[in-house]
Structure formats: structure tokens, C-alpha cells
N, C-alpha and C positions, 0 to 999 in steps of 0.2 A: 794130697794123690788115690785113687782111688782106682781101687779091686775088685774084680768080682762084682762089682756096683757098688760097692759102701765101700763111702766117706774112712781112717781112719784116723784117730783124734793125740794126736799129743799132749804131754801132762806132762809139765814141768815143772816138776816138786820138791821134795827135799824142801821144802823153809814154811813152817815144818812138817815131820817127817808124819804128826797125827792129822796135818792140816790135812795133807793128800791123801788119806788113803780114807777123809772122809768126806774128798771131794770126788772117791770114784765108788763107795760106799751111796754115796746119795746121787751121783749119776747114773748108776745102777738102778737103783729103788725110784726114781724121778722117770724113768725112762718104760711105756707103755711096753710091755712085754711079759707076754707069753710062755715063755724057753728062750733057752741060750742066747739059741743062732737070732735072737730079736735084739741081745743086747745090742753097744756101740763095743764094738774095734778101737780097742784105743792100749796106746802105748805108755806106761808111767814113765816116769827118769826119775827117779829119788834120790836125792845128792844131798843130803843131810848138809856137807861140809862145804856149803856157798857160804862166806862169810855174811855176817849178816849185813843188810842192804840197810845203810849209814851213807848220807853224805858230809859225815863230818869229819874233816884235814885232816889228813894222817889216816884214811881208818881204809882196810884192804877193800879191794875193788870185787866186790861180786862179778861183773861185767867179762872175763874171762873165763871161767864156773859158770853162767847162765851159757853163750856163748858156746862152747861146750853138748852144752846137754841141751842146744834147740840141733846145735848139729846132727849130736844123737838121736836127736827123733824122727831127722830131715831124712837122715840114713834105711832110719825104720820102715822109710815109707809111708810119712802121716802126713795131712794134707794142712790141718790148721793145730794149734796151737792152747790148749789153756794155759792160764799162768796160776796156779790155786795161793795166789804169794797176792797181797792188795800193795804193799809196800818194792815188790822186783817192778811193779809197774811204774816209778820212777825212768825205768833204760827200756818200754817201753818204742821209743824211735830205734835205736837202735840194735832191739831182739825185731820186727819189722826189717830192718837190712840185711839181714840171714833170709830170708826170700822166704818165710813163710805165714805164714797170718795169722798174727793172736789176736786174739777173744777178749774184747778188753770188758775186765771184772767191773769199775765203773759207768763203764754204757749196763752192763748185762743188771748189775746195780739200779739204773734207775728204771729202767724197761721195769724193775719189780716193783722200785717204792711208787713211780706212776700209781700202782693196782689199787693202791690201798691210800694213798697223801696224793693226787694229784697236783695239791697245789700250798703255798705254806711254809710253815719253823719245822728246817729237819734237824736232827739232832746226830753227829758223822761221830764215833769213837773208832778208833783206830791208834798207829802208833805213834810212836812221838814225829815222828823220820814223812809216815804215809800226812800228818794232819799237816809238818813244817813245809811240804811240797806242796798242799792245795790238792790233789789228786783228785779229793772228792768239789771242795768246794765251787770250785770253777768250772769244775762238769757242771753241777748242779744250781749252781745262780746262775750258770748262765742260758739253760733251762726253767727258769721263773723260782728255785726252791732257795730259801732264805735258809740260813745255813747255822748254825750254833755245837761250841766246843766244848769236852770238858771244857774247866779250870784246868791252870799250870799247877796246883796244886792237888783236885780230885788223878790229872792224871803222874804225877806221884807217888799220893799213896795208894794211889788204887788200880786206874788203867792199864798202867808199865808195871808194875810187879804182879797184874788176874797174868796179863801175857805168861810172864817166867813163870806163872803160875803150871801153865797150859803145859809151854815150855814143855819141861820141869815131871811134866808127867804129874801132873796137880790141880788135875782139873777141879774136883769140887769143889778146891777150896779158894778157887779164882770165882764160883758163883758169887757171895753176898757182894765184894768191893765192886764187880762188875755191875751186877743190879739197883748197886746205890748209884752209882753214876747216874745209869740210866734215867732210872727214879726222878734225878737231880733233873738231866735235860726235859722230862715233861713236865716237873714243876717253871719249870725256867721256856713252856712255851710250845713246847716241841710234839706234832703228828709225829710223828715216827720216828724211828733211830735206826740207825745203816751201820751194823758192823762192821766195818771197812778196816781191819784185822782178820784174817782168817782160822786164828787162837777164840777172838772172841767168842760165836756162836760155839764155840764146844763147852768155852765155861759159862757163857748163859744156858745151854740146855743141862747142864750138871744138874740144874735147880728148879724148884719151878718159875720158869721162866710166864707163867701163863698169867702169875697170879699180881703180873708187872702190869697191864690195863694199858697195854698199850703195844704197836704192831712197829713188832723191829726183822730190818729186811737180809738175810741172811745170807751175809755174799756169795759165803761155798755153793748158795741154793739157787743163784741165781746166775753165778755161772756154768752152773752144770745144763739149767736152765738156757744158757746158750750153746751150750755146746751141744743138746741133742736137734737142736734144731738147726745148729750147721749141719751136724750129721744126718741127720732125716727132715730134714725138711720135711713139713707136712707134721708131724706125727703130732701132734699133740694138739690139733685142731681140736677143737670141737671138747677134748678134754684139760691144753691150758690152762683154763679159769682156775678151777679143785687143784690140781698139781700146782700152781702158782700162790693158791691158797693156802694150803702143803708148804712149800717150799718159805713161806711169811714167815708161819708157826714157830717163838723159838720154840717150845718144846715139839721135836718126834717120836 
């Protein structure tokens, strides 16, 4: 929807709440603005009651909750929706069926990855479900990258526990296990690492992430930049390269 010449962005959040809050902060900080009125009108639907985004047999279906949020955002007058949760994009086609454009976090991240690693091997971190659904691997490989993932042991002992730490507000504790996996992927040949869970950038930023020595694609920032391009076409021209550079720094 366009109101008074402004596009209103919907944000389907709560998965988790801290990642949604970080998305709103980065949307604001990455928008070239001199005053409040220059910022993007946005409606945040942050409902942490959405069940875990799992594909396991017997798991509670998150779709009714996602649909409820999308309908609420549509009623609020939003013209497109950003979903700062990677795993929720496993329901992307169903979300599109609710009649609003959905800004795809993987496509947004691929655009930022292209800036620092035009080709080659990329490490992909994420939840076990995101990796099992191959949300990133299939798209990135179709675009010419080779993808590598954390090992099963690294997922069990480092990535999954670290994501749980962030969700449990133990953000600082998440840095060490996540950094160890980033270093492992780099040692295996990754020229960049996509942080394909919106909790992972928060954990990485809790420590000396500049010391990791490898470009990191923050999927929260990538989605925020895509939202700015949708809401205010042309606004990032000229400043986009500098903004993208900031988006790709793990330490803000």
C-alpha cells in the first residue's frame, strides 16, 4: 500500500523477538535519513508464540500463526513484508498466497554476498532445519557458488546451542562457539560465511568479530537493505556501496 506517497513495510517478527528488534534497529540505521520523517513507515508484528519452524513429523505447524500475522499486516495497510527469520522462509510460497509481496531473505543475502565473494566457496550457517531444507544451498549453488556447511558435530555442539543461547538472552556466551565454526569453515576453504539464522549475527557481534578475518554476510542487514530498496527506490544510490560495506561487517 502507498499512503501519502510512502510505502508501508510490514515486518513479520517474533522469531525470535531479539532478531526482530535488531532488524528494526538496522532498518533505521541503514536508511539515509536526517530526521524522523525520512525513515521508512513500518509495522512490526512480533509474536513470539509462533511455534518453532520445524519440519519434523508431529511438530506443531507454525503456518496458522504466520498467516495470522500476515493478515494483520495486510489489514494495517502494509504493501510488502520482510520476515527476519530464515527458517520461516520454508513457508515462502504459502506466505505469498496471502496476497502481499514477501522480500526473500536468501535473495537479499545473495545480493550482499556478491559484493564480497563474486564466486567461489561460501560457508552457510543456520538452524538444522534451514540447512536441511537447503534454503541457501540450492539458491546459492544455482547462482554459481559452492556451499559448505558446519559438520553434524559442529551443529550439535556449537551452532544449535549458540542459537539457543541468543534466544535465551545469553548473547555473549554465543560468540565463542559460533566464532569457532566460522574459523572452521574458513579453514575448509570458505571465502565468506553467510550467517543464515537471524540469531547468529547477534552472537557473532557479541565478541571481537573483526578478528575472524573473513567476510560475513549478516542476513538481518541484507534484508534491511532489501526493504529500503523496496520502500524508497533509488535512495541508496551513491551511498549503497558504503552501506553494504557496513552491513557486511560483523562488528557494528
